[in-house]
C-alpha positions in Angstrom: 34.9 14.1 22.5 34.4 10.4 22.1 36.5 7.9 20.1 33.8 8.2 17.4 35.0 11.8 16.9 38.5 10.6 16.1 37.1 8.4 13.2 35.9 11.5 11.3 37.9 13.4 8.7 39.6 16.5 10.0 37.4 19.0 8.0 34.4 17.4 9.6 35.9 17.6 13.0 36.6 21.3 12.4 32.9 21.8 11.5 31.8 20.0 14.7 34.1 22.3 16.9 32.7 25.3 15.1 29.2 24.3 16.2 30.3 24.5 19.8 29.2 20.9 20.5 30.6 19.6 23.8 30.2 16.0 22.6 28.4 13.9 20.1 25.0 12.5 20.9 25.0 8.8 21.7 23.1 7.8 18.6 25.6 9.8 16.5 28.6 8.1 18.1 27.1 4.7 17.6 26.3 5.4 14.0 29.8 6.7 13.3 31.3 3.5 14.6 28.8 1.4 12.6 29.4 3.3 9.3 33.1 3.7 9.6 33.6 0.2 11.0 32.1 -1.7 8.1 30.2 -1.6 4.8 26.8 -3.0 5.8 23.4 -1.4 5.8 22.2 0.6 8.8 18.9 1.9 10.2 19.1 4.9 12.6 16.0 5.4 14.7 15.7 8.5 16.8 13.0 11.1 17.6 12.5 14.2 15.5 15.6 16.5 15.8 17.5 13.6 17.4 20.5 14.3 15.2 19.9 11.5 12.6 21.0 13.5 9.6 24.4 14.3 11.1 24.7 10.8 12.5 24.5 9.4 8.9 26.3 12.1 6.9 29.3 13.0 9.1 30.9 9.5 8.7 29.8 9.2 5.1 31.3 12.6 4.2 34.4 11.6 6.0 34.8 8.5 3.9 34.3 10.5 0.7 37.0 12.9 1.8 39.5 10.3 3.0 39.1 7.8 0.1 37.9 9.8 -3.0 36.3 7.8 -5.7 38.0 7.3 -9.0 36.0 8.7 -11.9 32.9 10.8 -12.1 29.6 10.2 -10.4 27.6 11.4 -7.3 29.4 10.3 -4.1 26.3 10.1 -2.0 22.6 9.9 -2.7 19.9 11.1 -0.4 16.2 10.3 -1.0 13.6 12.3 0.8 9.8 12.3 0.5 9.2 16.0 0.4 10.5 18.9 -1.7 10.6 21.0 1.4 12.6 18.4 3.3 15.1 18.2 0.4 15.6 22.0 0.5 15.9 22.0 4.3 18.5 19.1 4.3 20.4 20.7 1.5 20.9 23.8 3.6 22.1 21.7 6.6 24.6 19.8 4.4 25.8 22.9 2.6 26.8 24.2 6.0 28.9 21.1 6.6 30.4 21.0 3.1 30.9 24.6 2.2 34.6 24.6 3.2 35.5 21.2 2.0 34.7 21.5 -1.7 32.0 18.8 -1.8 29.0 19.9 -3.9 25.5 19.6 -2.4 22.9 19.3 -5.2 19.1 19.5 -4.3 17.0 18.1 -7.1 13.2 18.3 -7.4 10.6 20.1 -9.5 11.3 23.5 -8.1 15.1 23.4 -8.6 16.3 25.4 -11.6 17.3 23.7 -14.8 20.7 25.3 -14.8 21.6 23.6 -11.5 20.5 20.2 -12.9 22.4 20.7 -16.2 25.6 21.4 -14.4 25.2 18.4 -12.1 24.5 16.1 -15.1 27.6 17.3 -16.9 29.9 16.8 -13.9 28.2 14.6 -11.3 29.9 14.6 -7.9 29.1 15.3 -4.2 25.8 14.7 -2.6 22.6 14.5 -4.6 19.4 15.1 -2.6 16.3 14.0 -4.6 12.7 13.0 -4.3 11.5 9.5 -5.5 9.6 11.2 -8.3 12.7 13.1 -9.6 14.8 9.9 -9.4 12.1 8.2 -11.4 12.3 11.0 -14.0 16.0 10.4 -14.3 15.5 6.7 -15.0 12.9 7.5 -17.7 14.7 10.4 -19.4 18.3 9.3 -18.9 18.0 5.5 -18.3 21.1 4.7 -20.3 23.2 7.3 -18.3 22.5 5.9 -14.8 25.7 4.0 -14.6 27.7 7.1 -15.4 25.8 9.2 -12.9 25.8 6.8 -10.0 28.7 4.4 -10.7 30.8 5.8 -7.8 27.9 6.3 -5.4 29.0 4.6 -2.1 25.8 5.0 -0.1 22.1 6.0 -0.3 20.4 7.6 2.7 16.7 7.0 2.9 15.0 9.7 5.1 11.7 9.3 6.9 11.8 5.5 6.4 8.7 5.0 8.5 6.6 7.1 6.2 7.1 4.9 3.1 7.5 1.4 4.5 4.2 -0.1 3.3 3.0 2.5 0.8 3.0 2.4 -3.0 5.7 5.1 -2.8 7.8 2.9 -0.6 7.6 0.1 -3.2 8.6 2.6 -5.9 11.7 3.5 -3.9 12.6 -0.1 -3.4 12.2 -0.7 -7.1 14.3 2.3 -8.0 17.1 1.1 -5.7 17.1 -2.4 -7.2 17.2 -0.9 -10.7 20.0 1.4 -9.7 22.1 -1.4 -8.3 21.6 -3.4 -11.5 22.5 -0.3 -13.6 25.8 0.2 -11.7 26.5 -3.5 -11.4 27.0 -3.7 -7.6 25.1 -3.2 -4.3 25.0 0.3 -2.9 25.1 0.7 0.9 21.7 1.7 2.4 21.3 4.0 5.4 17.7 4.4 6.7 16.7 7.3 9.0 13.4 7.1 10.9 11.7 8.5 13.9 8.9 5.9 14.5 9.2 2.2 13.6 6.6 -0.3 14.9 8.4 -3.4 13.7 12.2 -3.3 13.4 12.4 -6.7 11.6 10.0 -5.5 8.9 12.0 -2.3 8.6 15.2 -4.4 8.1 13.5 -6.4 5.4 12.4 -3.3 3.7 15.9 -1.9 3.6 17.6 -5.1 2.4 15.1 -7.8 1.5 17.6 -10.5 0.7 19.7 -10.2 3.9 17.6 -8.4 6.6 19.5 -10.0 9.4 22.7 -8.2 8.3 21.2 -4.7 8.7 22.6 -2.9 11.8 19.9 -1.2 13.9 20.8 1.8 16.0 18.1 3.1 18.3 18.4 6.2 20.4 17.8 5.6 24.0 16.7 7.9 26.8 16.4 11.6 26.5 12.6 11.7 26.1 11.2 15.0 27.3 8.5 15.2 30.0 5.1 14.9 28.4 2.2 17.2 29.3 -1.1 16.5 27.7 -4.7 17.4 28.0 -7.8 16.3 26.1 -10.6 18.8 26.0 -14.1 17.9 25.0 -16.6 20.1 23.1 -20.2 19.6 22.2 -21.5 20.8 18.8 -25.2 21.6 18.2 -25.7 23.5 21.4 -29.3 24.3 22.2 -28.4 27.8 23.2 -27.9 29.7 19.9 -26.2 32.6 21.7 -23.3 30.4 22.9 -20.3 30.0 20.6 -20.0 27.0 18.3 -17.6 24.2 19.1 -15.4 25.5 16.3 -15.3 29.0 17.8 -14.7 27.6 21.3 -11.7 25.5 20.1 -10.3 28.5 18.2 -10.7 30.7 21.3 -8.9 28.2 23.5 -6.1 27.9 20.9 -5.8 31.7 20.7 -5.6 32.1 24.5 -3.0 29.4 25.1 -0.8 29.4 22.0 -0.5 33.2 21.3 3.0 34.4 21.8 4.8 31.1 21.1 5.6 28.7 18.2 3.1 25.9 17.8 1.7 23.4 15.4 -2.1 22.7 15.1 -3.0 19.7 13.1 -6.6 20.3 12.0 -7.2 17.4 9.6 -8.7 18.2 6.2 -7.6 21.3 4.3 -11.0 22.8 4.6 -10.7 22.6 8.4 -7.2 24.1 8.2 -8.6 27.2 6.4 -11.6 27.5 8.8 -9.4 27.5 12.0 -6.8 29.8 10.4 -9.5 32.2 9.5 -11.1 32.1 13.0 -7.7 32.7 14.6 -6.9 35.6 12.2 -10.1 37.2 13.2 -9.3 36.9 16.9 -6.0 38.6 16.3 -7.6 41.4 14.4 -10.4 41.8 17.1 -7.7 42.1 19.8 -5.6 44.5 17.7 -2.7 42.1 17.8 -0.2 41.1 15.1 -1.2 38.1 13.0 0.7 35.0 14.1 -1.6 32.1 13.0 -1.1 30.9 9.4 -2.5 27.9 7.3 -0.1 25.4 5.9 -1.2 22.7 3.5 -0.2 21.2 0.1 -2.7 23.3 -2.0 -1.0 26.5 -0.8 1.8 28.0 -2.9 5.4 27.1 -2.2 6.2 30.7 -1.4 3.5 30.8 1.3 4.7 27.5 2.9 8.3 28.7 2.9 7.1 31.9 4.5 5.4 30.0 7.3 8.4 27.7 7.8 10.8 30.6 8.0 8.6 32.3 10.6 8.5 29.1 12.7 12.3 29.1 12.8 12.5 32.8 13.6 12.6 33.1 17.4 11.6 36.8 17.2 8.3 36.1 15.5 5.8 33.9 17.4 4.1 31.7 14.8 1.5 29.0 15.0 0.9 26.9 11.8 -2.5 25.4 11.3 -1.7 22.5 9.1 -2.5 19.1 7.6 0.2 16.4 7.7 2.5 18.6 5.7 4.5 19.5 8.8 4.5 16.0 10.3 7.7 14.9 8.6 11.2 16.1 9.4 11.3 19.6 7.9 13.4 21.8 10.2 11.0 24.3 11.7 12.9 24.9 14.9 11.5 24.2 18.3 7.7 24.4 18.9 6.2 24.8 22.3 3.0 22.8 21.8 1.4 20.4 19.3 -2.4 20.5 19.1 -4.6 17.9 17.4 -8.2 18.7 16.5 -10.2 15.5 16.1 -9.1 12.0 16.6 -6.0 10.8 14.8 -6.1 7.7 12.7 -2.8 6.1 13.7 -0.5 6.2 16.7 2.6 6.5 14.5 1.5 9.9 13.2 0.6 11.1 16.6 4.0 10.2 17.9 5.7 11.8 14.9 3.8 15.0 15.5 4.4 15.1 19.2 8.1 14.8 18.5 8.1 18.4 17.2 7.6 19.6 20.8 9.9 19.3 23.8 13.1 19.4 21.9 14.8 22.0 24.0 16.6 20.8 27.1 14.4 21.1 30.2 11.3 21.9 28.1 8.3 19.5 28.2 6.5 18.1 25.2 3.0 19.4 25.2 0.0 17.8 23.4 -3.4 19.5 23.4 -6.1 17.1 22.0 -9.5 18.6 21.1 -12.5 16.2 20.8 -15.7 17.5 19.3 -18.8 15.5 19.7 -22.5 16.0 18.7 -25.1 16.9 21.3 -27.4 14.0 21.7 -31.2 14.1 21.0 -33.9 11.4 21.3 -33.2 10.6 17.6 -29.4 10.5 17.8 -27.7 7.7 16.1 -26.0 4.9 18.0 -22.6 6.0 16.7 -23.1 9.4 18.3 -24.1 7.8 21.5 -20.9 5.7 21.7 -18.7 8.9 21.1 -16.4 6.9 18.8 -14.2 9.9 17.9 -13.4 10.7 21.5 -12.9 7.0 22.5 -10.5 6.6 19.5 -8.5 9.7 20.6 -8.2 8.3 24.1 -7.1 4.9 22.7 -4.5 6.6 20.6 -3.1 8.6 23.5 -3.0 5.5 25.8 -1.2 3.5 23.2 1.3 6.4 22.7 2.0 6.4 26.4 2.5 2.6 26.3 5.2 3.1 23.6 3.3 1.2 20.9 2.8 2.2 17.3 1.6 0.5 14.1 3.9 -2.0 12.4 4.2 -1.9 8.6 1.5 -3.9 6.9 2.5 -7.2 5.3 3.6 -7.2 1.7 0.9 -6.4 -0.7 0.9 -7.0 -4.5 1.0 -3.3 -5.4 -0.2 -4.0 -9.0 -0.8 -0.3 -9.7 2.9 0.5 -8.9 4.0 -2.6 -10.9 2.3 -1.1 -14.0 4.1 2.2 -13.3 7.5 0.5 -13.0 6.9 -1.6 -16.1 6.2 1.6 -18.1 9.2 3.3 -16.5 11.6 0.5 -17.4 10.4 0.3 -21.0 10.7 4.0 -21.4 14.1 4.3 -19.8 15.6 1.4 -21.7 13.9 2.0 -25.0 12.2 -1.4 -24.7 12.5 -4.6 -22.7 11.5 -8.3 -22.9 9.0 -9.8 -20.5 11.8 -11.9 -19.0 13.9 -8.8 -18.3 11.0 -7.0 -16.7 10.1 -10.0 -14.5 13.7 -10.6 -13.4 14.4 -7.0 -12.4 11.0 -6.1 -10.9 9.8 -9.4 -9.4 12.9 -11.5 -8.8 15.4 -8.8 -7.9 13.0 -5.9 -7.1 10.2 -5.5 -4.6 7.3 -7.2 -6.4 8.2 -10.7 -5.0 4.6 -11.4 -4.0 3.6 -11.3 -7.7 3.8 -14.8 -9.2 5.0 -15.4 -12.7 1.4 -16.1 -13.9 0.1 -13.0 -12.3 2.9 -10.9 -13.8 2.0 -12.2 -17.3 -1.7 -11.3 -16.6 -0.6 -7.8 -15.8 1.4 -7.6 -19.1 -1.6 -8.9 -21.0 -3.9 -6.3 -19.4 -1.4 -3.5 -20.3 -1.2 -4.7 -23.9 -5.0 -5.2 -24.4 -6.6 -3.4 -27.3 -8.7 -1.3 -25.0 -5.7 -0.4 -22.8 -2.7 0.1 -25.2 -0.1 0.8 -22.5 2.4 -1.5 -24.2 2.8 -3.4 -27.4 5.0 -6.3 -28.5 7.2 -6.5 -31.6 7.7 -9.7 -33.6 10.9 -10.5 -31.8 9.2 -10.3 -28.4 10.4 -6.8 -27.4 7.9 -4.8 -25.4 7.5 -1.1 -26.3 5.3 1.7 -25.1 1.8 1.7 -26.7 0.0 4.8 -27.8 -1.6 5.3 -24.4 1.6 4.4 -22.6 3.6 7.0 -24.5 1.1 9.7 -23.6 1.2 8.7 -19.9 5.0 8.7 -19.7 5.4 12.0 -21.5 3.1 13.7 -18.9 4.9 15.4 -16.0 2.5 13.7 -13.6 3.7 10.2 -14.5 6.6 10.1 -12.1 4.6 9.9 -9.0 3.0 6.6 -8.1 0.3 8.2 -5.9 -2.6 10.2 -7.2 -4.1 13.2 -5.6 -7.3 11.7 -4.1 -9.7 11.5 -6.9 -12.9 13.6 -6.5 -16.1 11.8 -7.0 -19.3 13.7 -7.7 -22.2 12.8 -5.4 -25.5 12.8 -7.3 -29.0 12.4 -5.8 -32.1 12.5 -8.0 -30.1 14.1 -10.8 -28.9 16.9 -8.5 -25.2 17.4 -7.7 -24.6 17.4 -3.9 -20.9 18.2 -4.2 -17.7 16.1 -4.4 -15.8 13.8 -2.1 -12.4 12.2 -2.3 -12.7 8.4 -2.6 -9.7 6.5 -1.2 -11.5 3.6 0.5 -13.7 0.9 -0.9 -17.3 2.0 -1.5 -20.0 -0.3 -2.8 -23.8 0.0 -3.6 -25.7 -0.6 -0.4 -23.2 1.1 1.9 -24.1 4.3 3.7 -22.1 7.5 3.2 -22.1 10.6 5.4 -21.9 13.8 3.5 -22.9 17.4 4.1 -24.4 16.5 7.5 -26.8 13.9 6.0 -26.8 10.1 5.5 -27.0 8.6 2.1 -27.2 5.1 0.7 -24.8 4.4 -2.2 -26.8 3.1 -5.2 -24.1 3.0 -7.9 -20.3 3.7 -8.2 -19.1 4.7 -11.6 -15.3 4.8 -11.5 -15.1 5.8 -15.2 -17.1 9.0 -14.9 -16.2 9.5 -11.2 -19.8 9.6 -10.0 -21.5 8.1 -6.9 -25.3 8.0 -7.1 -27.0 8.1 -3.7 -30.4 8.2 -2.2 -31.4 9.4 1.3 -31.0 6.9 4.0 -33.5 6.3 6.8 -31.7 7.5 9.9 -31.8 10.1 12.6 -29.4 12.9 13.2 -26.1 11.8 11.5 -22.8 11.7 13.3 -20.5 14.6 12.9 -17.7 12.6 11.4 -17.7 10.4 8.3 -16.0 7.2 7.4 -12.4 6.8 8.3 -10.0 8.0 5.6 -7.2 5.9 7.2 -6.8 2.2 8.0 -7.2 1.8 11.7 -5.2 -1.1 13.3 -6.7 -4.0 15.2 -4.8 -3.0 18.3 -6.4 0.4 18.3 -9.9 -1.1 18.2 -8.9 -3.5 21.0 -7.8 -0.6 23.1 -11.1 1.2 22.4 -13.0 -1.9 23.7 -10.8 -1.8 26.8 -11.7 1.8 27.4 -15.4 1.1 26.9 -15.4 -1.7 29.4 -13.1 -0.4 32.2 -13.9 2.3 34.8 -10.5 4.0 34.9 -10.7 7.7 34.1 -7.6 9.1 32.3 -6.1 11.9 34.2 -5.6 14.0 31.1 -9.3 14.5 30.4 -11.0 17.9 31.2 -14.4 17.9 32.8 -16.4 17.8 29.5 -14.2 15.0 28.1 -14.8 13.0 31.3 -18.5 13.5 31.0 -18.5 12.4 27.3 -16.4 9.3 28.1 -18.8 8.4 31.0 -21.7 8.9 28.7 -20.1 6.6 26.1 -19.5 3.9 28.6 -23.1 4.1 30.0 -24.5 3.8 26.5 -22.1 0.9 25.6 -23.4 -1.0 28.7 -27.0 0.0 28.2 -27.0 -1.2 24.6 -25.6 -4.6 25.7 -22.2 -4.5 24.0 -20.5 -5.6 27.2 -22.4 -9.0 26.9 -22.9 -9.4 23.2 -21.3 -8.1 20.0 -24.7 -7.9 18.2 -27.3 -5.3 19.2 -30.8 -5.0 17.6 -31.6 -1.3 17.0 -34.6 -1.6 14.8 -36.9 -4.1 13.1 -34.3 -5.0 10.5 -31.3 -3.0 11.8 -28.4 -4.4 13.9 -25.1 -2.9 15.2 -22.3 -5.4 15.3 -19.1 -4.9 17.3 -16.4 -6.6 15.2 -13.6 -6.0 17.6 -11.3 -5.6 14.5 -9.6 -2.8 12.6 -10.6 -1.4 9.2 -9.3 -4.2 7.0 -11.0 -7.1 8.7 -14.2 -5.1 9.4 -14.4 -4.1 5.7 -13.9 -7.7 4.7 -16.9 -8.8 6.8 -18.9 -5.9 5.4 -18.4 -7.0 1.8 -19.1 -10.6 2.8 -22.4 -9.6 4.4 -23.3 -7.6 1.3 -22.9 -10.8 -0.7 -26.0 -12.0 1.2 -28.0 -8.9 0.6 -27.3 -6.9 3.8 -26.8 -3.1 3.6 -23.7 -2.2 5.6 -21.9 0.9 6.9 -18.5 0.7 8.6 -17.5 2.6 11.7 -14.5 2.2 14.1 -14.8 -1.5 14.9 -18.5 -1.5 14.3 -20.8 -2.4 11.5 -24.3 -0.8 11.0 -26.3 -3.5 9.2 -29.8 -3.4 7.7 -31.2 -6.7 6.5 -34.6 -6.0 5.0 -33.4 -7.2 1.6 -31.0 -10.0 2.8 -31.4 -13.6 1.8 -31.3 -14.7 5.5 -31.1 -13.1 8.9 -27.8 -11.7 10.1 -27.2 -14.3 12.7 -27.7 -17.1 10.2 -25.4 -15.4 7.7 -22.6 -15.2 10.3 -23.1 -18.8 11.1 -22.9 -19.8 7.5 -19.7 -17.8 7.1 -18.3 -19.3 10.3 -19.1 -22.8 8.9 -17.1 -22.1 5.8 -19.8 -21.3 3.3 -18.6 -19.9 0.0 -19.0 -16.1 -0.4 -18.3 -13.6 -3.1 -16.7 -10.6 -1.5 -17.2 -8.6 -4.7 -20.9 -9.4 -5.4 -21.8 -5.8 -4.4 -19.5 -4.5 -7.2 -17.4 -2.4 -4.8 -15.1 0.4 -6.0 -11.6 -1.2 -6.4 -9.9 1.6 -8.2 -8.0 3.2 -5.3 -4.5 3.6 -6.7 -3.2 5.6 -9.6 -2.9 2.9 -12.3 -5.8 0.7 -11.2 -8.0 1.9 -13.9 -5.9 0.1 -16.5 -6.3 -3.3 -14.8 -9.2 -5.7 -15.4 -11.6 -6.7 -12.5 -9.9 -10.0 -11.6 -6.5 -8.2 -11.1 -8.2 -5.4 -9.1 -9.7 -8.1 -6.9 -6.4 -9.8 -6.3 -4.8 -6.5 -5.4 -7.6 -5.6 -2.9 -7.3 -9.0 -1.3 -3.6 -8.5 -0.8 -3.9 -5.1 1.1 -7.4 -3.7 1.7 -9.1 -6.9 2.6 -8.1 -10.0 4.7 -10.2 -12.9 3.4 -8.3 -15.5 5.4 -9.5 -13.9 8.6 -13.2 -14.0 7.8 -13.9 -17.5 9.1 -12.3 -16.9 12.5 -13.9 -13.5 12.8 -17.4 -14.9 12.2 -16.7 -17.8 14.5 -15.8 -15.4 17.3 -18.9 -13.4 16.7 -21.2 -16.4 16.8 -19.3 -18.7 19.2 -19.2 -21.3 16.4 -16.2 -23.7 16.5 -14.0 -22.9 13.5 -11.9 -25.5 11.7 -9.1 -25.1 9.2 -10.7 -28.0 7.4 -13.7 -25.7 6.7 -11.8 -22.8 5.1 -14.2 -21.2 2.6 -13.3 -20.4 -1.0 -13.1 -16.6 -0.8 -11.9 -16.0 -4.3 -15.3 -14.8 -5.4 -14.9 -16.7 -8.7 -16.5 -20.0 -9.6 -13.7 -21.6 -11.7 -16.2 -23.6 -13.9 -18.2 -20.4 -14.5 -15.0 -18.7 -15.7 -14.2 -21.2 -18.5 -13.2 -19.3 -21.6 -15.9 -19.3 -24.3 -14.3 -17.6 -27.3 -12.9 -18.8 -30.6 -9.1 -19.3 -30.7 -6.3 -20.4 -33.1 -5.5 -23.3 -30.8 -5.7 -24.4 -27.1 -2.8 -25.9 -25.2 -3.7 -28.3 -22.4 -1.8 -29.6 -19.4 -2.7 -31.7 -16.4 -1.1 -32.5 -13.0 -1.8 -35.9 -11.3 -2.1 -37.0 -7.7 0.0 -40.1 -8.2 1.9 -42.2 -10.7 -1.5 -43.2 -12.2 -2.0 -40.9 -15.1 -5.8 -41.0 -14.6 -5.5 -39.4 -11.1 -5.9 -35.8 -12.5 -5.8 -33.2 -9.7 -5.5 -30.1 -11.8 -6.3 -29.1 -15.4 -5.1 -26.0 -17.2 -5.6 -24.6 -20.6 -4.0 -21.7 -22.6 -6.2 -20.3 -25.3 -4.3 -18.5 -28.1 -6.3 -15.8 -29.9 -6.0 -14.5 -33.4 -3.7 -11.8 -32.2 -1.6 -14.4 -30.3 -2.7 -13.2 -26.9 -3.0 -16.0 -24.5 -5.9 -16.5 -22.0 -5.1 -18.9 -19.3 -7.6 -20.9 -17.1 -6.9 -23.6 -14.5 -8.9 -25.6 -12.0 -8.2 -28.0 -9.2 -9.9 -31.4 -9.6 -10.8 -33.8 -6.8 -9.1 -37.1 -8.1 -11.1 -39.2 -5.6 -7.9 -41.2 -4.9 -4.8 -41.0 -2.7 -2.0 -38.5 -3.3 1.6 -39.7 -3.4 4.2 -37.8 -1.4 6.4 -37.5 -4.6 3.6 -35.8 -6.6 2.7 -33.5 -3.7 6.3 -32.4 -3.5 6.5 -32.0 -7.3 3.5 -29.7 -7.8 2.4 -28.7 -4.3 -1.1 -29.9 -4.7 -2.5 -32.2 -2.0 -5.8 -33.1 -0.3 -6.1 -29.6 1.3 -6.0 -27.9 -2.1 -8.6 -30.1 -3.8 -11.1 -30.2 -0.8 -14.4 -29.0 -2.2 -13.1 -29.0 -5.8 -15.2 -30.4 -8.6 -14.6 -34.0 -9.8 -13.2 -34.8 -13.3 -16.5 -35.2 -15.1 -17.9 -31.9 -13.6 -14.9 -30.1 -15.0 -15.1 -31.8 -18.4 -18.8 -30.9 -18.8 -17.7 -27.3 -18.6 -14.7 -27.8 -20.9 -16.1 -30.1 -23.6 -17.9 -27.5 -25.7 -14.7 -25.4 -25.9 -12.2 -28.2 -26.4 -14.3 -30.1 -29.0 -14.1 -27.3 -31.5 -10.4 -26.4 -31.3 -7.0 -27.8 -32.1 -5.5 -29.0 -28.8 -1.8 -28.9 -28.1 0.0 -31.0 -25.4 3.7 -31.0 -24.6 4.4 -34.8 -25.0 1.7 -37.5 -25.1 1.1 -37.6 -21.3 -1.7 -35.2 -21.1 -3.8 -37.0 -23.8 -3.3 -40.3 -22.0 -4.3 -38.8 -18.7 -7.5 -37.4 -20.1 -8.4 -40.7 -21.7 -7.5 -42.6 -18.5 -9.6 -40.3 -16.4 -12.6 -40.6 -18.7 -12.2 -44.4 -18.5 -12.0 -44.3 -14.7 -15.3 -42.4 -14.7 -16.9 -45.0 -16.9 -17.0 -42.8 -20.1 -15.3 -43.0 -23.4 -13.0 -40.1 -24.1 -14.1 -37.7 -26.9 -12.3 -37.8 -30.2 -10.5 -34.5 -30.1 -7.8 -33.1 -32.4 -4.5 -33.4 -30.6 -1.1 -32.0 -31.5 2.3 -32.1 -29.7 4.4 -29.0 -29.0 7.4 -31.3 -28.5 7.1 -32.3 -32.2 6.9 -28.6 -33.2 9.9 -27.7 -31.0 12.0 -30.5 -32.6 11.4 -29.0 -36.0 12.1 -25.4 -34.9 15.2 -26.2 -32.8 16.8 -29.4 -34.1 20.1 -28.4 -32.5 18.6 -29.1 -29.0 18.4 -32.8 -29.7 21.1 -34.4 -27.4 21.9 -30.9 -26.2 19.4 -30.4 -23.4 16.4 -31.8 -25.3 13.0 -30.3 -25.9 11.4 -30.6 -22.4 9.7 -27.6 -20.9 12.5 -27.0 -18.4 15.2 -26.8 -21.0 13.0 -24.7 -23.4 12.3 -22.3 -20.6 16.0 -21.6 -20.2 16.9 -21.5 -23.9 13.9 -19.5 -25.1 13.8 -17.2 -22.1 10.2 -18.2 -21.2 8.5 -17.1 -18.1 6.3 -19.7 -16.3 6.1 -21.7 -13.1 6.8 -25.3 -13.9 4.4 -28.0 -12.6 1.3 -25.8 -12.5 -1.2 -26.9 -15.1 -2.2 -23.4 -16.2 1.4 -22.3 -16.4 2.6 -25.4 -18.2 -0.2 -25.0 -20.7 0.8 -21.5 -21.3 4.4 -22.6 -21.7 3.4 -25.1 -24.4 1.5 -22.3 -26.2 4.5 -20.0 -26.0 6.7 -22.8 -27.5 4.4 -23.0 -30.5 4.3 -19.2 -30.9 8.1 -19.0 -30.7 8.5 -21.8 -33.2 6.2 -20.0 -35.7 8.3 -16.8 -35.4 11.6 -18.7 -35.8 10.5 -20.8 -38.8 8.0 -18.5 -40.4 5.7 -21.5 -40.6 2.2 -21.7 -39.1 1.8 -24.3 -36.4 -0.7 -26.5 -38.4 2.0 -27.0 -41.0 4.7 -27.6 -38.4 2.4 -30.4 -36.9 2.2 -31.9 -40.4 5.9 -31.8 -40.9 5.9 -29.2 -43.8 
């Protein structure tokens, strides 16, 4: 045994000897040294069944035994993504802990109430819990979290790769930040993962403030020999007597998998049932025992447990036909082979699945990939001719062999999860102020991409009369509203992810069936359903209805739109495969023929020379060369010019009969920096659980942060058209004309603020207003202004606005023409006299006399409300922000206008006097 063994507690050493281990694995030894030798955070990356669980828990349990905590509380916390994984890991840890008196407590929806009650009364040992159950503890027992976890010395995050960039991962990060605030100190974090594409991003996920201090331990060597084959099949055979492609795949699986333990990943649940049924029939026809069983989330827990137990029983050969349910680290023993039917959508999942095979010493890992393509006819669609499913599968396997997998996506806003966490915090604490929520969720928690202004927009949306998720008391405390209470009380609240919502497809008043909608759909896009092509006419997210009409096309492809986000690198690899002559050795004869056919068609269509191929009078296929996010961004941009678009793997199918200009001209306009509204086609933007409670402008912001990549549009169109791009020509992709969005209602008063380009008060470069309604809700609007003068370095440093930010912005008089009707009929509030002088100076500089508006000063109001601040910090916005616990970003015109409005509202509450009387000194 190594020196790492000597660092473990004697009861743990005794357990290791009882297992008959000759030595610790390298990754276990290195992890023991790291955990025992310090108190920092650690990531352990190793393949499935690589010993990660023992690597983390053996030293942690040793520390608990050798230095017991004083007081009550769980010693260690384990967070796992699946109930089955919690149950499985609990069994493994109970085996370690059974003789040392350390309780192991599994906690999820299927664990009995008696076990939970005992654990709550006397918390100690190891708590294994799902994110949803931990969320439930915060909601139901928020004030007890310090008692339950005050002595917790470490949290182990399992399957780290599966939650890095998802809404569930953001939920876990938020829960950890809230837990550390509840106990008053940091808790050590140990991440376990099998596949990580970017270690730096993984470190940042685990500890955002100090990622460089996270120790990374990666297993090296020990990879099993890989044997793989891709088999090609053709559906729609002209010979009706021959078996279908589905039957042929099932027959091959039956012949080669029978008598051993295997996993077959069949994709959708319907496909799982189809293949499981075919294989069961083959067993019955051959008078053999049944050994092929379905496994997916809709099946009962008892059935899933039965299949998992059979897989671990060496005496009972078992093949599970499954979705992704068996992709993660549930212990199902060793499997001989992993089969994949249809092309996977990401390399990380393929690598994770393959890690189930080849775990026994001397045994190879075996991957059987099945590619089913449609038989071509003279009317076959171009997508069929390119065999995109097969080419994507080849690309995934090649990237797997190269050792690449997808990195986590950059940080998104995750506004749906933010709504969830706001509700959870309010429920768990019995109320919270906006400042408390912002500090814990955005400043300390994971929502750091959410600006202060955006956070307040979310709160306003949640408190709107039509939403009623939250409400505010007179003293500023936020409570659950009527709708919020109903949501939080429902058992389904604790999960941040929804079951994919089913949308009904309706054509001519007739129901076609239903389809889960997880990606953006918009009128004008084409949808493949039930073997036919349809054009989307309308998306109704409220009633969950998609209205469609038949599309003019030939035989549709066998596969529909991708339910996953395909990475740019995968599409680049697909292009390499199309354009090279190398023939992968792992292809069978049919797969080789299909790949050769795809390459011939790719060249014959002209894609080797040009990305744009005409396929009809008004129809074009465009090879974007990009993954799902950038390709979908271009699709929405083209829809803004009237083109009908359908997205495929790195391709767009475009029909331009109703477009305002030809496609080539549209791309040149976009490459030159023309303004475009990505949302002109009214796409469906409700793709996360709480999106339906957010207004359109927040949904657009959320989509732009994760599902779309607006900043890449100019370069993409430049590459497609060979137009020279320039950063000086960056288009405004917000989709919103600021002057068209000027508020137009009737308000109690309007606060106004300006920022200037230099020391000249007339050099206005930004105007912001905050409109206070009768219910004291605040509507903020701001707009950059081209001051038509030089910027000073001091002012740029002060507010961050310079020539780049105002390029293409309207000039002062253009802005005022939009604002004058609103401002002329309201009481205006400024904070000090600067803003009024600036407005008057800018009018004078433009050769016009300033309108005679009604101006008031919030400094004057603040002096009457808080006279004690005079000589003690004063009444400037910076000091009031601190003393009144206001939330705003100083030196942004919209934010400062909002701050002035908040000062007035706070003064009214403190004095009990309406602002008009405070202005008059009454």
